[in-house]
N, C-alpha and C positions, 0 to 999 in steps of 0.2 A: 596577615594571618599565618599561623604556624602550619608548615607542611608535615603531615604525618609520616613517620619513618616506619616502614614495613620491615619485619625481620626476613632475612634472607632464608632462614632454615624452614620456616613454615608458610611464610607469605601471608600470614594472618596475625592480626594483634592479640588474639585469644586463642590459647592452645586448647586441645581437646580436654585436658585435666583442669581447665578453668584458669591457669596462670595467665597474667596479663603482661604484654611486653611493655617495658618501660623505655628501652633505648639501648644504646651501645655504651659500654664502659672501656676504657683504655687501660691495659695492664701496664706494669712498670717496664716491661720489654718492648711495649709499644704495639702489641697485638690488641685487636678489638674483639670483645666478647659480648653476647647478647645478656641483657639484664632482664629477668623475669621476676614477677612478684605474685604471691598468692593472693586470691580474692580477700582473704581474712586480713592480710597484711595491708592490702589496699585500702579496705574500709577503716582499719585503724589509723592509717596514714591520713585519710580524708578527714577523720575525727579530729585527730591532732591539729591539722591545718585549720579547721574551723574554730577550734578552740583558741589557737593563737590569734586567729583573726579578730575573734570577739574580744580577747584580752587587749590587743593592739588598740582596737576601736575605743575601748573604755579608757584606756591610758590617754588617748588623745583628747577625748572628751573631758577628763579630769584636769588636764593640764591647758590653761587658756593660751599659753604661748604656742604649744604644739597644735592646738586647734586652729589658731589664726594662720599658721604656716601651712596646715593641711588644706584650709579653704583657699588660700592664695594659690597653692599649687593646682588645686581642683580648677579654679577659675582660669588659670593659664592653660591647663589641659583642654578645657571645654572650648576656649577660644580658638586654639590651635586645631582641634578636631573640627570645629565649625568651618573654619578656614579651608582645611585641606579636603574634607568630605561633606560638602553642603547638603548633598541629596540623602546621604546616610544619616547625617544629624536630623534632617527634616523628617525622615522615615522613623527614626527612633522616637522622636518627640510626639509624632502623630500616633504611634503605637501606644505611647504612654497615655495620651489624651483619650484614645479610644477605650483603653481599659479602665481608665478613671470614670468615664461616661457610660460605660457598658454598650459600646457601639461594635458593630461588626468591622472587622479590619482584614482586609484581603490583598491590600497592595504590597508590591515587592519592589525592590530597588530598580529591576529592570522596567517596571512600569513608569518610572518618574524620569523626566527629561527637563533640564532646566533651560528655559527660554533665555535669550539675550535681553529681551525686553518685556515689560509688563504688557499682556494682552489687552488689558483695559485702558491704562493711561499712557502706554507707549514709552514710559521712562525706562532707562537702562538698568537691569536688575544687577546689584552689586552685593556679593557675599561680604558682609562686615564681621569684624571680630567681635563687636558688641552688639547686643540685640536692641532693637527699637529704632533702627533707621528705616525712613520711609521706602527706600529703594531696596530693602532686603527681601529676598525671595521667600515665600511662605506657601504651604499647602492650604488650599481653601476647599471646603466641601460645597459643592454647587447647591445641594439641597441640604440644609442644616439638620434635617430630621434623619437624614440617611447617614450610613456609616462611612468609613474610609474605603471605598471600593474604587476600581480603576475608572469606572464610568461616572463616579460622583465626585472626582477630584480635578483640580486644576492648579498649577502653580502661578501665582500672581504676587504683586508687590504687597508689602506689609500695609500701606497706605490703603490699596483697594480692599484688602481683607479686613482692616479695622472699619472702613466705612460700611461694608456690607455686615460684618459681625454676625449678628443673629437676626437681622431683617429678612423678610421675605420680599419677592420680587413686587408684589402688590404694594407693600408698604414703601419701597423705594420709589415706585411710580407715583404714589401719593405724595411723597416728599418732593419729588422733581416738579409735579404739578403746582403745588403750593408755592415753592420758591421761585418757579419761572414766572408766576404771576406777579410776585412782588419785585423781581428785578427789571422787568420790562423798561 
């Protein structure tokens, strides 16, 4: 995460006249001076960057070779991100699912703690580069009708989460009773 640089002259990132602090520039003689930008210029700069981004995305979509390289890069980045920050990755994915399903989302990164073993099966949880391993940790909602709240989530293995998926406790008990009779 980038650290915000605060100007020494005002101590604030926005001056009374509305100008926004951009950072320090270095003159040819080596002295540093503050760089301020007007709100109008900042708006113009944002618009220019958005247009450039839109044009770049269009170029990538039109060129199949560029598109393939962009997808490969994205895949590598996601794998690296998942390996380095598993809790943050799980939190972001849960937020996306909550938004898609229109569910309440109140959990924070500090609410999550990665256990060493799955609380259900006792298998060691391993953060994998690729998705789909049974030993991968996942956020599970205890009550599938509820949202992503601190009281309604637990981190379990992917296998445990897949078995539970959208079942209720009563359905799981019925399943257990049925198969326990057959296995005797």
